C-alpha positions as CSV (number, residue, x, y, z in Angstrom):
1,M,0.0,0.0,0.0
2,I,1.5,3.3,-1.1
3,N,0.8,6.4,0.9
4,I,0.4,9.7,-0.9
5,Q,0.8,12.9,1.1
6,S,0.9,16.5,0.0
7,F,2.8,19.4,1.4
8,V,2.0,23.1,0.5
9,L,5.4,24.8,0.3
10,G,6.8,28.3,-0.3
11,P,5.4,31.7,-1.2
12,V,3.2,30.5,-4.1
13,Q,1.7,27.6,-2.3
14,T,3.3,24.8,-4.4
15,N,2.2,21.2,-3.8
16,A,5.0,18.8,-3.2
17,Y,4.0,15.1,-3.0
18,L,5.5,12.3,-1.0
19,L,4.8,8.8,-2.1
20,S,5.9,6.3,0.5
21,N,5.9,2.5,1.2
22,P,5.5,2.0,4.9
23,E,6.7,-1.6,4.7
24,T,10.1,-0.6,3.3
25,N,10.2,2.9,4.8
26,Q,11.2,4.2,1.3
27,G,9.8,7.2,-0.5
28,I,9.9,9.4,-3.6
29,I,9.2,13.1,-3.7
30,I,7.6,14.9,-6.6
31,D,8.4,18.6,-6.8
32,P,10.1,19.6,-3.6
33,G,9.3,23.3,-3.5
34,M,10.7,26.3,-1.6
35,N,10.9,26.3,2.2
36,P,10.5,22.6,2.5
37,K,10.8,22.3,6.3
38,S,7.6,20.4,6.8
39,L,8.5,17.9,4.2
40,I,12.0,17.5,5.5
41,K,10.6,16.8,9.0
42,K,8.3,14.1,7.6
43,I,11.1,12.3,5.8
44,A,13.7,12.6,8.6
45,D,13.8,8.8,9.2
46,M,12.8,7.7,5.6
47,D,14.9,6.5,2.8
48,I,14.2,8.8,-0.1
49,V,15.2,7.0,-3.3
50,A,14.4,9.7,-5.9
51,I,13.2,13.2,-6.6
52,L,11.0,13.5,-9.6
53,L,10.4,17.0,-11.2
54,T,7.3,17.8,-13.3
55,H,9.2,20.8,-14.5
56,A,11.9,23.2,-13.4
57,H,10.2,26.4,-12.4
58,F,11.7,27.9,-9.2
59,D,8.7,27.2,-7.0
60,H,8.9,23.4,-7.8
61,I,12.7,23.0,-7.4
62,G,13.4,25.2,-4.3
63,G,14.0,22.2,-2.0
64,V,15.9,20.0,-4.5
65,D,19.4,20.6,-3.4
66,E,18.7,20.5,0.4
67,I,16.8,17.2,0.1
68,R,19.2,15.7,-2.4
69,K,22.2,16.4,-0.1
70,L,20.3,15.3,3.0
71,K,19.2,12.0,1.5
72,G,21.7,11.3,-1.2
73,C,19.0,10.7,-3.8
74,P,19.1,11.3,-7.6
75,V,17.0,13.9,-9.4
76,Y,15.0,13.2,-12.6
77,I,13.9,15.9,-15.1
78,H,13.1,16.1,-18.8
79,D,16.1,16.9,-20.9
80,L,14.5,20.0,-22.4
81,E,14.8,21.7,-19.0
82,A,18.1,20.0,-17.9
83,D,19.9,23.4,-17.8
84,W,17.1,25.2,-16.0
85,L,18.2,23.8,-12.7
86,T,21.5,25.7,-13.1
87,N,20.1,28.8,-14.6
88,P,18.0,31.3,-12.4
89,K,16.8,33.2,-15.5
90,K,15.3,30.0,-17.1
91,N,13.9,28.6,-13.8
92,G,12.3,32.0,-13.1
93,S,13.9,32.6,-9.7
94,A,15.8,35.7,-11.0
95,R,12.5,37.2,-12.2
96,W,10.9,37.4,-8.8
97,P,13.6,38.4,-6.3
98,D,11.1,39.4,-3.7
99,L,10.1,35.7,-3.4
100,G,13.6,34.5,-2.6
101,A,17.2,34.3,-3.7
102,P,18.1,33.0,-7.2
103,I,17.9,29.2,-7.3
104,V,20.9,27.2,-8.7
105,T,21.1,23.5,-8.2
106,D,23.4,20.8,-9.4
107,P,22.3,19.1,-12.6
108,A,19.8,16.2,-12.5
109,E,21.2,12.7,-12.6
110,F,18.6,11.2,-14.9
111,A,16.5,12.3,-17.8
112,L,12.7,11.7,-18.3
113,D,11.0,11.1,-21.6
114,E,7.6,10.3,-23.1
115,G,6.5,6.7,-22.5
116,Q,9.1,6.0,-20.0
117,T,8.2,3.7,-17.0
118,L,9.9,4.3,-13.7
119,E,10.0,1.7,-11.0
120,F,10.2,2.7,-7.3
121,L,8.7,1.5,-4.1
122,G,7.4,-1.6,-5.8
123,I,5.2,0.4,-8.1
124,Q,5.4,1.8,-11.7
125,L,5.0,5.4,-12.8
126,K,4.4,6.1,-16.4
127,V,5.9,9.4,-17.8
128,F,3.9,11.6,-20.1
129,H,5.7,14.5,-21.8
130,T,3.1,17.3,-21.5
131,P,4.6,20.5,-22.7
132,G,2.9,23.9,-22.9
133,H,3.3,25.4,-19.5
134,S,7.0,24.8,-20.1
135,P,8.9,22.8,-22.7
136,G,9.9,19.9,-20.5
137,S,6.8,19.6,-18.4
138,V,5.9,16.0,-17.6
139,S,3.1,14.2,-15.8
140,F,3.4,11.0,-13.8
141,L,0.8,8.3,-13.7
142,Y,0.7,5.7,-10.9
143,D,-2.4,3.4,-11.1
144,K,-5.3,5.9,-10.8
145,H,-3.1,8.8,-9.6
146,L,-1.9,11.5,-12.0
147,F,0.7,14.1,-10.9
148,S,0.2,16.8,-13.5
149,G,2.5,19.6,-12.3
150,D,1.3,22.9,-13.6
151,V,-0.3,21.5,-16.8
152,L,-3.8,20.8,-15.5
153,F,-5.6,22.2,-12.4
154,K,-9.0,22.0,-10.9
155,L,-11.1,24.1,-13.3
156,S,-8.0,25.7,-14.7
157,V,-4.8,25.1,-16.7
158,G,-1.2,26.2,-16.4
159,R,-0.1,29.7,-17.5
160,T,1.7,29.9,-20.8
161,D,3.3,33.4,-20.6
162,L,6.6,32.1,-19.2
163,L,9.8,31.0,-21.0
164,G,8.9,28.3,-23.6
165,G,5.2,28.4,-22.8
166,D,2.6,27.9,-25.6
167,N,-1.2,27.7,-25.1
168,N,-1.9,25.5,-28.2
169,T,0.8,23.1,-27.1
170,L,-0.7,23.0,-23.6
171,L,-4.2,22.3,-24.8
172,D,-2.8,19.5,-27.1
173,S,-1.0,17.9,-24.1
174,I,-4.2,17.9,-22.0
175,Q,-6.6,16.8,-24.8
176,D,-4.4,14.3,-26.6
177,K,-2.8,12.7,-23.5
178,L,-4.3,13.5,-20.1
179,F,-8.0,13.5,-21.3
180,L,-7.5,10.0,-22.8
181,L,-7.1,8.7,-19.2
182,D,-10.0,7.1,-17.3
183,D,-12.6,9.4,-15.7
184,D,-11.8,8.2,-12.2
185,V,-8.1,9.1,-12.4
186,I,-7.3,11.5,-9.6
187,V,-5.3,14.6,-10.6
188,Y,-2.8,15.9,-8.1
189,S,-1.8,19.4,-9.4
190,G,1.1,21.6,-8.7
191,H,-1.1,24.1,-7.0
192,G,-4.6,23.9,-5.5
193,A,-7.0,21.1,-4.8
194,K,-7.2,17.6,-6.2
195,T,-9.7,16.8,-9.0
196,T,-10.4,14.0,-11.5
197,I,-9.9,13.6,-15.2
198,G,-13.7,13.1,-15.7
199,F,-14.6,16.2,-13.8
200,E,-12.1,18.3,-15.8
201,R,-13.1,16.8,-19.1
202,E,-16.7,17.8,-18.4
203,N,-16.3,21.1,-16.6
204,N,-12.9,22.8,-17.2
205,P,-13.7,26.0,-19.1
206,Y,-10.2,26.4,-20.6
207,V,-10.0,23.1,-22.5
């Protein structure tokens, strides 16, 4: 049985997710955002085996280096944003200095790609390349749980006015990939409340 816990982190209320296996005391983290104290407290005695990034905007990567150094775990990101981890202009942290210092992390250890299957904690996560909010945005599907980053929100979609964003590409990612999933797939977004694919397909005014 895999536990899924969310942590709202940083000045823009970013959702970080911890997937953990209580039998093995292992976990993976999706998008460790800024000011990750609550998340770090939770994983103090846990073996973190990977950090998965839906994309490399500053509010989703703020806790990467602290947790990676603390737990000695690798980081996964799509190649199209590999250099964003080391570039505050690309990851956006240089644009909003009032929200915190420029963020520079070490490069990721592993690349993500469309159709890839990751195996951790005795489960599989399928990788969907879902660009539009950013070029290297990905979504992760585990069973009936979809971690969509800033691509799809409850009754909303990701902004496309940042570096490499494109509205038509975003809508294609949602309609041609995410909306092909089953109605009862739960969507865990990068910000805000959970929703389902069926609810968004029927009610989301932006798609």
